[in-house]
C-alpha positions in Angstrom: 7.9 2.0 -15.1 5.4 0.2 -17.3 1.7 -0.1 -16.5 1.0 -2.2 -13.4 -2.8 -1.9 -13.7 -4.7 -4.8 -12.3 -1.8 -5.9 -10.1 -1.6 -5.6 -6.3 1.6 -5.1 -4.4 2.1 -5.6 -0.7 4.5 -3.1 0.8 5.7 -4.4 4.1 7.1 -1.7 6.3 5.2 0.7 4.1 5.2 3.6 6.5 9.0 4.1 6.4 10.3 6.7 4.0 11.5 3.9 1.6 8.1 2.1 1.9 6.2 5.3 1.2 8.3 6.1 -1.8 7.8 2.5 -3.2 4.0 2.7 -2.6 3.7 6.0 -4.3 5.8 4.9 -7.3 3.9 1.6 -7.7 0.6 3.4 -7.4 1.6 6.0 -10.0 2.1 3.1 -12.5 -1.4 1.8 -11.8 -0.8 -0.8 -9.2 -3.1 -1.3 -6.2 -1.2 -1.1 -2.9 -1.6 -2.9 0.4 0.6 -1.2 3.0 1.4 -3.3 6.1 3.1 -1.9 9.1 2.5 -1.0 12.8 2.0 2.8 12.4 -1.7 3.4 11.6 -1.5 7.2 11.5 1.3 7.2 9.0 -0.3 4.4 7.0 -3.6 6.2 6.7 -1.7 9.4 5.6 0.0 7.5 2.8 -3.3 5.9 1.8 -4.9 9.4 1.8 -1.9 10.8 -0.3 -2.4 8.0 -2.9 -6.2 8.5 -2.9 -5.8 12.3 -3.4 -3.5 11.7 -6.3 -5.9 9.2 -7.7 -8.6 11.8 -7.9 -6.5 13.9 -10.3 -4.8 11.1 -12.3 -6.9 8.3 -13.7 -4.0 5.7 -14.0 -3.2 5.6 -10.3 -4.0 2.6 -8.3 -5.9 2.3 -5.0 -4.4 1.8 -1.6 -5.3 0.3 1.8 -3.5 0.1 5.1 -3.4 -3.0 7.3 -2.0 -2.8 10.8 0.2 -5.9 11.1 2.8 -7.0 13.6 5.4 -7.9 11.1 7.5 -10.0 13.5 4.6 -12.5 14.0 4.1 -15.0 11.1 0.4 -15.6 11.8 -0.3 -11.9 11.8 1.5 -11.5 8.5 -0.5 -14.4 7.0 -3.7 -12.8 8.3 -2.7 -9.4 6.8 -2.1 -11.0 3.4 -5.5 -12.7 3.6 -7.2 -9.4 4.3 -5.2 -7.7 1.5 -6.4 -10.0 -1.2 -10.1 -9.8 -0.2 
C-alpha cells in the first residue's frame, strides 16, 4: 500500500476482527485512524496496539477510539465531528 500519511480514515465497526485488521493496515501505511464502535475496551486495545507500533516505526499513523451507537444517525454524525477535531 502506498503512503497514506496526512490522511485520516474512519473505521466503522473497528473493533471487529476485520475492522482491527483494516485499522492496523491503514496505520502501517501512515494513515491516522478513527475507530468507531460500541466496544470501548476492545477499541482502546486496538488504539494501544497502534500506538505501541508507532513508537517503533516512524511511518505509522495515530489512532483514536470513539464510542458511537452506529445504528443512530445523529450519533454517527457526532462521532465524525469529534474525529475530525
